[in-house]
PASEBA-1860 file (N, C-alpha, C; in nm, 3 decimals):
! residues 287
1> MFKKVITF> 0.083/-0.120/0.000/0.000/0.000/0.000/0.087/0.126/0.000 ~ 0.191/0.124/0.085/0.280/0.239/0.095/0.349/0.267/-0.039 ~ 0.388/0.157/-0.110/0.454/0.173/-0.241/0.359/0.237/-0.342 ~ 0.230/0.199/-0.335/0.132/0.256/-0.427/0.116/0.406/-0.404 ~ 0.113/0.445/-0.278/0.100/0.588/-0.244/0.220/0.665/-0.296 ~ 0.339/0.611/-0.273/0.463/0.676/-0.320/0.462/0.688/-0.472 ~ 0.421/0.578/-0.539/0.416/0.579/-0.685/0.319/0.683/-0.737 ~ 0.201/0.692/-0.673/0.099/0.790/-0.714/0.151/0.933/-0.697
9> CVLSIFSF> 0.220/0.959/-0.586/0.272/1.094/-0.560/0.379/1.131/-0.662 ~ 0.465/1.034/-0.693/0.571/1.060/-0.791/0.513/1.088/-0.928 ~ 0.414/1.007/-0.969/0.351/1.027/-1.099/0.276/1.159/-1.105 ~ 0.211/1.200/-0.994/0.138/1.327/-0.991/0.233/1.444/-1.006 ~ 0.346/1.437/-0.935/0.446/1.544/-0.945/0.502/1.552/-1.086 ~ 0.530/1.436/-1.143/0.584/1.431/-1.278/0.484/1.487/-1.379 ~ 0.353/1.448/-1.363/0.249/1.496/-1.453/0.235/1.647/-1.443 ~ 0.240/1.699/-1.320/0.229/1.842/-1.299/0.346/1.916/-1.365
17> QVKAQVMD> 0.467/1.860/-1.351/0.583/1.923/-1.411/0.574/1.923/-1.564 ~ 0.526/1.813/-1.620/0.512/1.804/-1.765/0.410/1.906/-1.815 ~ 0.295/1.916/-1.743/0.192/2.012/-1.782/0.245/2.155/-1.772 ~ 0.320/2.184/-1.667/0.376/2.318/-1.650/0.472/2.350/-1.763 ~ 0.553/2.250/-1.804/0.646/2.271/-1.913/0.572/2.296/-2.045 ~ 0.463/2.224/-2.067/0.384/2.242/-2.188/0.323/2.382/-2.190 ~ 0.271/2.427/-2.075/0.211/2.560/-2.067/0.316/2.668/-2.091 ~ 0.433/2.650/-2.033/0.540/2.748/-2.053/0.588/2.751/-2.197
25> AFVHEGEF> 0.565/2.644/-2.270/0.612/2.638/-2.408/0.527/2.727/-2.500 ~ 0.401/2.748/-2.464/0.313/2.833/-2.545/0.310/2.972/-2.484 ~ 0.357/3.070/-2.558/0.370/3.206/-2.509/0.261/3.294/-2.568 ~ 0.186/3.361/-2.481/0.084/3.456/-2.526/0.153/3.591/-2.547 ~ 0.179/3.625/-2.673/0.255/3.747/-2.704/0.169/3.873/-2.698 ~ 0.040/3.861/-2.733/-0.045/3.979/-2.734/-0.170/3.956/-2.815 ~ -0.239/4.068/-2.850/-0.367/4.060/-2.920/-0.389/4.182/-3.009 ~ -0.460/4.161/-3.119/-0.521/4.268/-3.196/-0.671/4.261/-3.173
33> GIGVGAGH> -0.737/4.376/-3.156/-0.879/4.368/-3.128/-0.958/4.491/-3.170 ~ -1.090/4.474/-3.170/-1.184/4.583/-3.198/-1.297/4.575/-3.097 ~ -1.360/4.691/-3.072/-1.473/4.695/-2.981/-1.572/4.803/-3.023 ~ -1.697/4.784/-2.991/-1.801/4.883/-3.019/-1.890/4.896/-2.895 ~ -1.950/5.014/-2.881/-2.036/5.033/-2.766/-2.088/5.174/-2.759 ~ -2.097/5.227/-2.638/-2.156/5.357/-2.613/-2.055/5.450/-2.547 ~ -2.076/5.580/-2.569/-1.994/5.682/-2.504/-2.082/5.790/-2.445 ~ -2.035/5.853/-2.339/-2.111/5.962/-2.275/-2.013/6.058/-2.212
41> YFGDLTAG> -2.054/6.184/-2.205/-1.968/6.288/-2.148/-2.026/6.338/-2.016 ~ -1.937/6.391/-1.929/-1.978/6.456/-1.805/-1.912/6.593/-1.800 ~ -1.991/6.696/-1.777/-1.935/6.831/-1.777/-2.035/6.935/-1.733 ~ -2.024/7.054/-1.790/-2.105/7.168/-1.747/-2.253/7.153/-1.781 ~ -2.286/7.067/-1.876/-2.426/7.051/-1.914/-2.494/6.936/-1.840 ~ -2.416/6.847/-1.780/-2.475/6.736/-1.706/-2.483/6.771/-1.558 ~ -2.573/6.705/-1.488/-2.589/6.727/-1.344/-2.515/6.617/-1.269 ~ -2.382/6.628/-1.264/-2.303/6.526/-1.198/-2.295/6.400/-1.281
49> MKLIDIKP> -2.302/6.284/-1.214/-2.290/6.155/-1.282/-2.411/6.067/-1.256 ~ -2.531/6.128/-1.257/-2.653/6.051/-1.237/-2.682/5.965/-1.359 ~ -2.720/5.840/-1.334/-2.750/5.749/-1.445/-2.867/5.799/-1.528 ~ -2.961/5.873/-1.466/-3.077/5.922/-1.539/-3.037/6.026/-1.644 ~ -2.920/6.089/-1.626/-2.875/6.192/-1.718/-2.795/6.138/-1.836 ~ -2.765/6.009/-1.833/-2.679/5.953/-1.937/-2.757/5.937/-2.068 ~ -2.703/5.998/-2.173/-2.760/5.986/-2.308/-2.652/5.924/-2.397 ~ -2.641/5.791/-2.399/-2.529/5.726/-2.468/-2.534/5.745/-2.619
57> KLSATIFF> -2.415/5.757/-2.676/-2.398/5.765/-2.821/-2.290/5.665/-2.861 ~ -2.262/5.656/-2.990/-2.175/5.552/-3.044/-2.029/5.573/-3.005 ~ -1.960/5.463/-2.977/-1.815/5.464/-2.961/-1.756/5.335/-3.020 ~ -1.630/5.340/-3.061/-1.562/5.224/-3.120/-1.412/5.235/-3.092 ~ -1.345/5.120/-3.087/-1.202/5.115/-3.054/-1.132/5.008/-3.136 ~ -1.009/5.037/-3.178/-0.919/4.935/-3.229/-0.793/4.939/-3.142 ~ -0.729/4.826/-3.121/-0.615/4.826/-3.030/-0.518/4.713/-3.060 ~ -0.397/4.731/-3.009/-0.296/4.624/-3.004/-0.248/4.614/-2.860
65> RKQFNNYI> -0.248/4.491/-2.807/-0.203/4.467/-2.670/-0.078/4.378/-2.672 ~ 0.028/4.425/-2.612/0.151/4.346/-2.598/0.157/4.289/-2.457 ~ 0.165/4.156/-2.448/0.175/4.089/-2.318/0.321/4.065/-2.282 ~ 0.362/4.109/-2.165/0.497/4.081/-2.115/0.501/3.948/-2.043 ~ 0.388/3.912/-1.982/0.371/3.780/-1.921/0.221/3.755/-1.914 ~ 0.177/3.657/-1.836/0.035/3.624/-1.831/-0.048/3.720/-1.745 ~ 0.017/3.820/-1.686/-0.053/3.914/-1.599/-0.041/4.059/-1.645 ~ 0.071/4.096/-1.699/0.100/4.237/-1.727/0.113/4.260/-1.877
73> GIKIAGTF> 0.048/4.366/-1.925/0.057/4.400/-2.067/0.047/4.550/-2.086 ~ 0.067/4.593/-2.208/0.053/4.733/-2.244/-0.029/4.741/-2.372 ~ -0.123/4.835/-2.376/-0.216/4.844/-2.488/-0.208/4.982/-2.554 ~ -0.199/4.982/-2.686/-0.209/5.104/-2.765/-0.344/5.101/-2.834 ~ -0.425/5.205/-2.812/-0.562/5.203/-2.860/-0.598/5.332/-2.932 ~ -0.675/5.318/-3.039/-0.736/5.432/-3.107/-0.886/5.424/-3.086 ~ -0.945/5.530/-3.032/-1.087/5.529/-2.995/-1.162/5.645/-3.059 ~ -1.281/5.615/-3.108/-1.374/5.717/-3.156/-1.495/5.718/-3.064
81> AFLGYADK> -1.540/5.838/-3.029/-1.662/5.850/-2.950/-1.740/5.972/-2.998 ~ -1.867/5.953/-3.018/-1.956/6.064/-3.054/-2.027/6.107/-2.926 ~ -1.999/6.230/-2.880/-2.053/6.278/-2.754/-2.147/6.395/-2.778 ~ -2.240/6.413/-2.689/-2.330/6.527/-2.698/-2.425/6.532/-2.581 ~ -2.477/6.651/-2.555/-2.574/6.668/-2.447/-2.643/6.802/-2.464 ~ -2.749/6.826/-2.387/-2.824/6.951/-2.396/-2.888/6.983/-2.262 ~ -2.896/7.112/-2.231/-2.962/7.155/-2.108/-3.108/7.116/-2.105 ~ -3.169/7.096/-2.219/-3.312/7.065/-2.223/-3.344/6.932/-2.153
89> YTSYKDNL> -3.240/6.845/-2.135/-3.263/6.719/-2.065/-3.275/6.739/-1.914 ~ -3.238/6.856/-1.865/-3.248/6.885/-1.723/-3.392/6.919/-1.687 ~ -3.441/6.862/-1.577/-3.577/6.893/-1.534/-3.577/7.025/-1.457 ~ -3.689/7.097/-1.461/-3.701/7.221/-1.385/-3.683/7.195/-1.235 ~ -3.721/7.077/-1.191/-3.709/7.043/-1.050/-3.563/7.035/-1.008 ~ -3.479/6.982/-1.095/-3.338/6.965/-1.060/-3.260/7.097/-1.065 ~ -3.281/7.177/-1.169/-3.202/7.299/-1.185/-3.272/7.391/-1.283 ~ -3.344/7.487/-1.230/-3.421/7.579/-1.314/-3.330/7.666/-1.400
97> VKKNRNLS> -3.219/7.716/-1.340/-3.128/7.804/-1.413/-3.065/7.731/-1.531 ~ -3.020/7.607/-1.507/-2.954/7.531/-1.613/-3.054/7.493/-1.722 ~ -3.177/7.466/-1.684/-3.280/7.435/-1.784/-3.302/7.555/-1.874 ~ -3.311/7.675/-1.815/-3.334/7.795/-1.893/-3.213/7.838/-1.975 ~ -3.093/7.798/-1.932/-2.971/7.831/-2.007/-2.980/7.775/-2.148 ~ -3.032/7.653/-2.163/-3.071/7.598/-2.293/-2.955/7.581/-2.392 ~ -2.835/7.550/-2.344/-2.721/7.527/-2.432/-2.715/7.380/-2.473 ~ -2.644/7.352/-2.581/-2.629/7.214/-2.629/-2.503/7.203/-2.713
105> FNTNIWEL> -2.460/7.080/-2.734/-2.341/7.057/-2.818/-2.338/6.912/-2.864 ~ -2.259/6.889/-2.968/-2.217/6.756/-3.011/-2.071/6.767/-3.051 ~ -1.999/6.657/-3.043/-1.861/6.656/-3.089/-1.816/6.514/-3.118 ~ -1.724/6.501/-3.212/-1.657/6.375/-3.237/-1.524/6.374/-3.161 ~ -1.498/6.267/-3.090/-1.372/6.249/-3.017/-1.287/6.148/-3.093 ~ -1.162/6.188/-3.122/-1.065/6.097/-3.184/-0.947/6.086/-3.088 ~ -0.933/5.971/-3.027/-0.838/5.954/-2.917/-0.732/5.848/-2.950 ~ -0.608/5.877/-2.910/-0.499/5.780/-2.916/-0.439/5.770/-2.777
113> SINGEFNF> -0.429/5.648/-2.723/-0.383/5.632/-2.586/-0.292/5.511/-2.572 ~ -0.213/5.512/-2.465/-0.130/5.399/-2.428/-0.163/5.365/-2.283 ~ -0.188/5.237/-2.256/-0.239/5.196/-2.126/-0.164/5.075/-2.072 ~ -0.128/5.079/-1.946/-0.077/4.961/-1.877/-0.193/4.879/-1.824 ~ -0.186/4.748/-1.837/-0.296/4.661/-1.794/-0.246/4.551/-1.700 ~ -0.331/4.515/-1.605/-0.298/4.409/-1.510/-0.413/4.310/-1.503 ~ -0.386/4.182/-1.529/-0.484/4.075/-1.516/-0.486/4.025/-1.373 ~ -0.606/4.012/-1.315/-0.616/3.961/-1.179/-0.583/3.812/-1.173
121> FRFQPGFS> -0.617/3.738/-1.280/-0.588/3.595/-1.288/-0.490/3.570/-1.402 ~ -0.423/3.458/-1.394/-0.337/3.420/-1.506/-0.423/3.399/-1.629 ~ -0.381/3.462/-1.740/-0.458/3.451/-1.864/-0.369/3.389/-1.971 ~ -0.410/3.268/-2.015/-0.333/3.195/-2.116/-0.428/3.123/-2.210 ~ -0.460/3.185/-2.326/-0.552/3.123/-2.421/-0.505/2.983/-2.461 ~ -0.603/2.894/-2.476/-0.571/2.757/-2.514/-0.571/2.661/-2.396 ~ -0.575/2.714/-2.274/-0.579/2.631/-2.154/-0.704/2.667/-2.076 ~ -0.795/2.571/-2.060/-0.928/2.598/-2.008/-0.927/2.660/-1.869
129> EYRFTPYV> -0.830/2.622/-1.785/-0.829/2.674/-1.649/-0.777/2.818/-1.641 ~ -0.725/2.871/-1.753/-0.669/3.007/-1.753/-0.729/3.092/-1.867 ~ -0.856/3.071/-1.895/-0.916/3.140/-2.008/-1.001/3.261/-1.969 ~ -1.009/3.293/-1.840/-1.089/3.407/-1.796/-1.013/3.490/-1.694 ~ -1.031/3.623/-1.704/-0.974/3.712/-1.603/-1.041/3.848/-1.604 ~ -1.061/3.908/-1.488/-1.090/4.051/-1.482/-0.957/4.126/-1.497 ~ -0.962/4.252/-1.541/-0.839/4.329/-1.553/-0.867/4.477/-1.529 ~ -0.763/4.548/-1.494/-0.772/4.693/-1.477/-0.667/4.757/-1.565
137> SLGIGAFA> -0.689/4.885/-1.600/-0.594/4.955/-1.685/-0.582/5.101/-1.641 ~ -0.467/5.158/-1.670/-0.441/5.298/-1.640/-0.350/5.352/-1.749 ~ -0.382/5.470/-1.804/-0.302/5.517/-1.917/-0.302/5.667/-1.933 ~ -0.249/5.708/-2.046/-0.244/5.848/-2.084/-0.269/5.857/-2.234 ~ -0.331/5.965/-2.277/-0.362/5.977/-2.419/-0.385/6.121/-2.459 ~ -0.410/6.139/-2.586/-0.445/6.269/-2.642/-0.567/6.251/-2.732 ~ -0.649/6.354/-2.741/-0.767/6.343/-2.825/-0.797/6.477/-2.892 ~ -0.862/6.468/-3.007/-0.908/6.585/-3.081/-1.059/6.595/-3.067
145> YDPYAYLY> -1.109/6.716/-3.060/-1.253/6.740/-3.049/-1.285/6.875/-3.110 ~ -1.409/6.896/-3.147/-1.450/7.022/-3.210/-1.601/7.037/-3.193 ~ -1.645/7.094/-3.079/-1.789/7.100/-3.051/-1.867/7.186/-3.151 ~ -1.990/7.144/-3.176/-2.078/7.218/-3.266/-2.222/7.211/-3.215 ~ -2.304/7.301/-3.266/-2.445/7.303/-3.230/-2.526/7.341/-3.353 ~ -2.656/7.322/-3.346/-2.746/7.353/-3.457/-2.831/7.475/-3.424 ~ -2.844/7.563/-3.520/-2.929/7.681/-3.507/-3.019/7.688/-3.629 ~ -3.147/7.675/-3.607/-3.247/7.674/-3.715/-3.211/7.568/-3.821
153> GAKHYLRP> -3.164/7.454/-3.775/-3.133/7.343/-3.863/-2.995/7.346/-3.926 ~ -2.920/7.454/-3.907/-2.786/7.466/-3.966/-2.680/7.433/-3.861 ~ -2.577/7.361/-3.902/-2.469/7.319/-3.813/-2.363/7.428/-3.804 ~ -2.321/7.463/-3.680/-2.220/7.566/-3.660/-2.115/7.516/-3.559 ~ -1.988/7.520/-3.598/-1.881/7.486/-3.504/-1.863/7.603/-3.407 ~ -1.852/7.570/-3.277/-1.858/7.672/-3.173/-1.722/7.734/-3.141 ~ -1.615/7.657/-3.156/-1.483/7.709/-3.120/-1.447/7.835/-3.199 ~ -1.464/7.839/-3.331/-1.429/7.961/-3.406/-1.514/8.082/-3.368
161> LGTEGQQD> -1.633/8.059/-3.313/-1.721/8.170/-3.277/-1.677/8.239/-3.149 ~ -1.604/8.166/-3.062/-1.563/8.225/-2.935/-1.682/8.265/-2.851 ~ -1.766/8.168/-2.814/-1.894/8.197/-2.750/-1.882/8.261/-2.612 ~ -1.762/8.264/-2.555/-1.742/8.331/-2.427/-1.649/8.452/-2.440 ~ -1.637/8.503/-2.565/-1.560/8.623/-2.589/-1.416/8.600/-2.628 ~ -1.379/8.475/-2.660/-1.238/8.446/-2.690/-1.187/8.514/-2.816 ~ -1.276/8.550/-2.908/-1.233/8.614/-3.032/-1.233/8.768/-3.024 ~ -1.281/8.823/-2.913/-1.287/8.969/-2.896/-1.162/9.016/-2.823
169> KVNYPNLK> -1.066/9.069/-2.898/-0.939/9.111/-2.839/-0.947/9.250/-2.776 ~ -1.058/9.321/-2.797/-1.073/9.455/-2.740/-1.134/9.447/-2.600 ~ -1.250/9.383/-2.589/-1.318/9.373/-2.460/-1.266/9.261/-2.371 ~ -1.206/9.158/-2.434/-1.158/9.042/-2.356/-1.017/9.004/-2.402 ~ -0.920/9.092/-2.379/-0.784/9.068/-2.430/-0.713/8.950/-2.365 ~ -0.758/8.910/-2.246/-0.691/8.802/-2.174/-0.746/8.663/-2.210 ~ -0.852/8.660/-2.288/-0.909/8.531/-2.327/-0.849/8.485/-2.459 ~ -0.823/8.357/-2.468/-0.769/8.298/-2.591/-0.857/8.181/-2.634
177> PYSNMAMC> -0.870/8.157/-2.764/-0.945/8.039/-2.809/-0.885/7.911/-2.752 ~ -0.969/7.822/-2.709/-0.920/7.695/-2.656/-0.872/7.605/-2.769 ~ -0.782/7.517/-2.735/-0.728/7.423/-2.835/-0.830/7.314/-2.865 ~ -0.825/7.259/-2.986/-0.910/7.145/-3.019/-0.839/7.013/-2.993 ~ -0.727/7.019/-2.920/-0.654/6.900/-2.875/-0.642/6.907/-2.723 ~ -0.649/6.791/-2.658/-0.637/6.787/-2.512/-0.581/6.652/-2.468 ~ -0.540/6.646/-2.342/-0.489/6.523/-2.283/-0.601/6.449/-2.211 ~ -0.590/6.317/-2.206/-0.684/6.238/-2.127/-0.608/6.132/-2.048
185> FPIGFGLK> -0.672/6.085/-1.942/-0.609/5.988/-1.852/-0.709/5.875/-1.829 ~ -0.706/5.771/-1.913/-0.804/5.663/-1.906/-0.783/5.573/-1.784 ~ -0.893/5.539/-1.718/-0.895/5.443/-1.607/-1.001/5.339/-1.640 ~ -0.961/5.213/-1.653/-1.056/5.114/-1.703/-1.066/4.988/-1.619 ~ -1.177/4.919/-1.637/-1.199/4.787/-1.577/-1.268/4.701/-1.682 ~ -1.225/4.575/-1.693/-1.284/4.487/-1.793/-1.282/4.341/-1.753 ~ -1.350/4.262/-1.835/-1.354/4.116/-1.822/-1.317/4.056/-1.957 ~ -1.231/3.953/-1.954/-1.183/3.892/-2.078/-1.198/3.741/-2.069
193> YSLSEKIN> -1.242/3.681/-2.181/-1.264/3.536/-2.186/-1.212/3.481/-2.318 ~ -1.135/3.375/-2.310/-1.078/3.313/-2.429/-1.170/3.203/-2.481 ~ -1.225/3.224/-2.602/-1.309/3.122/-2.663/-1.227/3.005/-2.715 ~ -1.107/3.035/-2.760/-1.017/2.933/-2.814/-0.875/2.985/-2.804 ~ -0.783/2.911/-2.858/-0.644/2.952/-2.857/-0.622/3.082/-2.935 ~ -0.711/3.111/-3.029/-0.694/3.227/-3.118/-0.786/3.345/-3.089 ~ -0.903/3.322/-3.029/-1.005/3.426/-3.021/-1.049/3.451/-2.877 ~ -1.059/3.579/-2.841/-1.110/3.620/-2.711/-1.230/3.713/-2.730
201> IYGEMVYR> -1.315/3.719/-2.631/-1.418/3.822/-2.624/-1.396/3.900/-2.495 ~ -1.441/4.026/-2.493/-1.420/4.107/-2.374/-1.528/4.212/-2.361 ~ -1.540/4.266/-2.242/-1.625/4.381/-2.215/-1.551/4.472/-2.119 ~ -1.555/4.602/-2.144/-1.481/4.693/-2.057/-1.548/4.829/-2.048 ~ -1.517/4.899/-1.940/-1.563/5.036/-1.919/-1.441/5.120/-1.889 ~ -1.426/5.230/-1.963/-1.309/5.317/-1.946/-1.356/5.460/-1.924 ~ -1.314/5.517/-1.812/-1.347/5.655/-1.777/-1.223/5.742/-1.801 ~ -1.243/5.858/-1.864/-1.130/5.947/-1.895/-1.141/6.078/-1.819
209> LTNTDYID> -1.043/6.107/-1.738/-1.021/6.241/-1.688/-0.953/6.319/-1.799 ~ -0.979/6.449/-1.809/-0.916/6.529/-1.913/-0.861/6.659/-1.853 ~ -0.784/6.731/-1.933/-0.730/6.859/-1.888/-0.798/6.977/-1.959 ~ -0.919/6.954/-2.010/-0.993/7.063/-2.075/-1.134/7.073/-2.018 ~ -1.187/7.194/-2.017/-1.325/7.217/-1.975/-1.411/7.262/-2.092 ~ -1.362/7.237/-2.214/-1.432/7.289/-2.332/-1.480/7.180/-2.428 ~ -1.489/7.057/-2.384/-1.549/6.956/-2.470/-1.690/6.999/-2.511 ~ -1.760/7.065/-2.420/-1.897/7.112/-2.445/-1.902/7.260/-2.483
217> DVSGNYAP> -1.786/7.326/-2.496/-1.777/7.468/-2.531/-1.830/7.559/-2.419 ~ -1.845/7.507/-2.299/-1.898/7.586/-2.187/-1.799/7.578/-2.071 ~ -1.756/7.697/-2.021/-1.662/7.697/-1.911/-1.667/7.824/-1.826 ~ -1.667/7.944/-1.890/-1.650/8.068/-1.817/-1.777/8.148/-1.798 ~ -1.773/8.274/-1.842/-1.884/8.367/-1.820/-1.946/8.412/-1.953 ~ -2.065/8.467/-1.943/-2.130/8.526/-2.060/-2.055/8.651/-2.104 ~ -2.052/8.674/-2.235/-1.987/8.793/-2.293/-2.070/8.844/-2.410 ~ -2.191/8.890/-2.386/-2.280/8.930/-2.497/-2.227/9.047/-2.579
225> DAFPPNPN> -2.141/9.131/-2.517/-2.090/9.248/-2.590/-1.979/9.212/-2.688 ~ -1.941/9.085/-2.692/-1.836/9.042/-2.785/-1.890/9.011/-2.924 ~ -2.022/9.024/-2.942/-2.083/8.982/-3.068/-2.170/9.094/-3.125 ~ -2.110/9.182/-3.204/-2.188/9.291/-3.263/-2.290/9.236/-3.362 ~ -2.397/9.311/-3.385/-2.500/9.264/-3.481/-2.448/9.264/-3.624 ~ -2.518/9.194/-3.709/-2.487/9.195/-3.852/-2.509/9.334/-3.910 ~ -2.451/9.363/-4.028/-2.470/9.495/-4.091/-2.615/9.536/-4.108 ~ -2.704/9.438/-4.123/-2.847/9.470/-4.139/-2.919/9.485/-4.006
233> GTPSVAYL> -2.842/9.474/-3.895/-2.900/9.493/-3.763/-2.951/9.369/-3.695 ~ -2.950/9.255/-3.763/-2.996/9.130/-3.702/-2.885/9.070/-3.615 ~ -2.920/8.992/-3.513/-2.819/8.930/-3.427/-2.732/8.833/-3.506 ~ -2.603/8.828/-3.473/-2.511/8.737/-3.539/-2.535/8.594/-3.490 ~ -2.484/8.497/-3.566/-2.495/8.356/-3.528/-2.427/8.333/-3.393 ~ -2.309/8.392/-3.374/-2.237/8.375/-3.248/-2.319/8.426/-3.130 ~ -2.385/8.541/-3.147/-2.466/8.596/-3.039/-2.583/8.503/-3.006 ~ -2.645/8.447/-3.106/-2.760/8.360/-3.084/-2.721/8.226/-3.022
241> LQDRSYEY> -2.596/8.184/-3.041/-2.552/8.055/-2.987/-2.486/8.068/-2.849 ~ -2.437/8.186/-2.813/-2.370/8.201/-2.685/-2.470/8.204/-2.569 ~ -2.592/8.241/-2.595/-2.697/8.244/-2.493/-2.830/8.213/-2.561 ~ -2.880/8.092/-2.538/-3.003/8.050/-2.606/-3.123/8.051/-2.512 ~ -3.110/8.121/-2.401/-3.221/8.128/-2.306/-3.340/8.203/-2.364 ~ -3.316/8.282/-2.471/-3.426/8.356/-2.534/-3.533/8.263/-2.591 ~ -3.496/8.137/-2.613/-3.594/8.042/-2.666/-3.699/8.005/-2.560 ~ -3.667/8.032/-2.431/-3.761/8.006/-2.322/-3.828/8.134/-2.271
249> GLPIGIKG> -3.763/8.249/-2.296/-3.817/8.374/-2.244/-3.714/8.484/-2.252 ~ -3.701/8.560/-2.145/-3.603/8.668/-2.141/-3.461/8.611/-2.134 ~ -3.365/8.667/-2.210/-3.227/8.618/-2.205/-3.167/8.637/-2.066 ~ -3.086/8.541/-2.023/-3.021/8.548/-1.892/-2.872/8.579/-1.904 ~ -2.821/8.589/-2.028/-2.678/8.605/-2.051/-2.626/8.745/-2.028 ~ -2.625/8.789/-1.902/-2.571/8.920/-1.867/-2.419/8.912/-1.863 ~ -2.352/9.017/-1.909/-2.206/9.018/-1.911/-2.149/8.989/-1.772 ~ -2.055/8.893/-1.767/-1.990/8.857/-1.643/-2.062/8.750/-1.562
257> RQRGNSKQ> -2.187/8.718/-1.598/-2.260/8.614/-1.525/-2.202/8.477/-1.559 ~ -2.199/8.390/-1.462/-2.141/8.256/-1.482/-2.220/8.178/-1.586 ~ -2.146/8.125/-1.683/-2.205/8.044/-1.790/-2.175/7.897/-1.766 ~ -2.056/7.867/-1.713/-2.016/7.730/-1.684/-1.930/7.726/-1.559 ~ -1.882/7.607/-1.527/-1.797/7.588/-1.408/-1.654/7.562/-1.453 ~ -1.571/7.666/-1.451/-1.434/7.654/-1.501/-1.342/7.580/-1.405 ~ -1.389/7.551/-1.284/-1.304/7.487/-1.185/-1.304/7.335/-1.197 ~ -1.386/7.281/-1.284/-1.395/7.136/-1.300/-1.387/7.100/-1.448
265> ADSYITTQ> -1.288/7.020/-1.484/-1.269/6.980/-1.624/-1.376/6.880/-1.666 ~ -1.398/6.872/-1.796/-1.492/6.775/-1.851/-1.429/6.635/-1.852 ~ -1.512/6.534/-1.863/-1.465/6.396/-1.872/-1.561/6.317/-1.961 ~ -1.522/6.196/-1.997/-1.611/6.111/-2.076/-1.580/5.964/-2.051 ~ -1.674/5.880/-2.086/-1.665/5.737/-2.056/-1.711/5.657/-2.177 ~ -1.650/5.541/-2.198/-1.697/5.448/-2.300/-1.720/5.312/-2.237 ~ -1.824/5.245/-2.281/-1.854/5.108/-2.239/-1.868/5.025/-2.366 ~ -1.785/4.920/-2.379/-1.779/4.847/-2.505/-1.768/4.697/-2.484
273> IGISINIG> -1.808/4.624/-2.586/-1.780/4.481/-2.596/-1.704/4.461/-2.726 ~ -1.622/4.356/-2.731/-1.542/4.337/-2.852/-1.480/4.200/-2.862 ~ -1.397/4.187/-2.963/-1.331/4.060/-2.993/-1.184/4.087/-3.023 ~ -1.098/3.992/-2.989/-0.956/4.010/-3.016/-0.897/3.879/-3.068 ~ -0.792/3.893/-3.147/-0.721/3.779/-3.205/-0.585/3.766/-3.136 ~ -0.556/3.650/-3.083/-0.433/3.627/-3.009/-0.312/3.611/-3.101 ~ -0.200/3.658/-3.053/-0.071/3.637/-3.117/0.011/3.549/-3.024 ~ 0.052/3.433/-3.069/0.125/3.340/-2.984/0.253/3.293/-3.048
281> SYRCPKY> 0.338/3.236/-2.969/0.463/3.179/-3.017/0.494/3.054/-2.934 ~ 0.593/2.981/-2.980/0.632/2.857/-2.912/0.780/2.863/-2.882 ~ 0.813/2.821/-2.760/0.954/2.812/-2.723/0.979/2.675/-2.662 ~ 1.099/2.628/-2.677/1.133/2.496/-2.621/1.119/2.500/-2.470 ~ 1.047/2.405/-2.413/1.030/2.402/-2.267/1.162/2.375/-2.198 ~ 1.175/2.429/-2.076/1.294/2.406/-1.997/1.299/2.262/-1.948 ~ 1.419/2.207/-1.939/1.433/2.068/-1.895/1.400/2.059/-1.747
END
């Protein structure tokens, strides 16, 4: 009986060592992948981060992930997100002033980022016991944006208009047009599952802090005197877009009155599902 136990233990250890050598022989080098889902922004037009205020729009991502081992990797990603919001979504009960402000925007986000990723579990496609893991990511990136709004059915880009007086060098010499490029700092959480040695599926949510407060073109104060009327005496497009409270009643855009919250930068989030193709290699197992 004792010999049988010893034999079983020796064979188990040997089998485990062989399996470990086989697993070490297959190297998960990385992945190419795509994802689609929804995007949403948080800023001067939203009331915090309430779920009831979320108006999701389209987002998509392509990426390459380089794995250094079964836990740590680095991802380079290109992301598109269509963002937009409007004060009209605010209820009078929540914020009467913001409802009457009546501003709105849309913008396309084109983002390039690099992210470090950490798998909570060992992830090795092709081995059933290591085909699933949650993961977290942290990165840095840059994105382009250009907010616009519609007036009487016509599309107008807001940055060139200087809706807070940025284009008026006489009355507002210290204001400058904001850049259409900004930095972002993605923080993500996801789940990944390997369907086979070659294919994975995943779902993730990535929140971006940014260094701009102008994704929505709203940040500072009203500047109605920065927009002289047209030669025929009618209000200019810029004047009509900088304060749209007239659509509800008397205009509220008095010079110097707060239009947005410049002390808090805008942010945005994407939630996506996708598929990735594994890149693997083989190395001779250690003796």
